[in-house]
N, C-alpha and C positions, 0 to 999 in steps of 0.2 A: 588839359593842355598838352600833356605828354602824348596822349593818343592822337591828337591832331598833328603833332610833329611826326609821329610814327606813320600816319597816313600820307603825309607829304613826302617822306623819305622812301618808304617801301612801295607805295602805290599798289595796294592789294586789288583794287578794282581795275579791270581792263578798260572799260569805257570812261570817257571824260564825264559823261552825264552822271554815272553812278558816283564817280569820285567827287564831283561838285556837289551832288546831293548829300553825300556823306559829310563833306566839309560844312555845308549849310546846316545840317542837323546838329553837328557837334558844336558849332559856334552858337547856334540858337540855344542849345542846352546849357552851354556855358553862360550865356547872357541871361537866360531865365533863372539859372541857379544864383547868379550874382544879384539878380533882381529880387530874389526872395529875402535877401538881407534887409530890404526896405520894410519888411513886415515885422521886424523885431523892434526893439526900443531905440534903434538907430535914428529913426525919424519920429519925433515926439508929437507932431501934428496929426491927429486922427483923420482929418479931411484929406490931407495929402496922401496918407496911406490908402484911404478909400479910393482916391483917383488912380493911384498906382495899381490898385487891384484890377481896375478896368483895363489898364495898359497890360498887365500881366495876362489877363484872360484873352485879350486881343492878340498878343504875341503867340500864346498857345494855339489859338484858333488859326492864326496865319500859318504856323508850322504844320498843323493838322491839314489845312486845306491844300497847302503845297504838296504834301506827301500823298494825300488822297487823290488830288488832281493828276499827279504823275502816275500813280498806280492805274487810274482809269484810262489815261492816255496810252499807257503801255498795253493794257489789256485790249483796248479797242484796236490798236495797231496790230497786235498779234492775231486778233479775230479776222481783220481784213486780209492779212497776209495768208492766213489759213484758207479763207474763202477764195482768194485769188488763186492759190495753189490747187484747190479742188476744181475750179473752173477750167484751169489749164489742162488738167489730167483728164 
């Protein structure tokens, strides 16, 4: 949580997109870490823990897909900018 406050105060990333992605990743890591408490004896019902396991995997998959999607979009954008620059020259 201190790191998120640091990101908000210092703003180490120049672009808003990178800053928002960093906030998204940090909050999701925080939420997933808190979610892991449900896998201890905190919740006695095994079926509830089993269902929460699916939710945990879905959240991890969502974070993975958002980051991979943005990486692919960034690389495709760079590729087309490079091709456009080559055509102009």
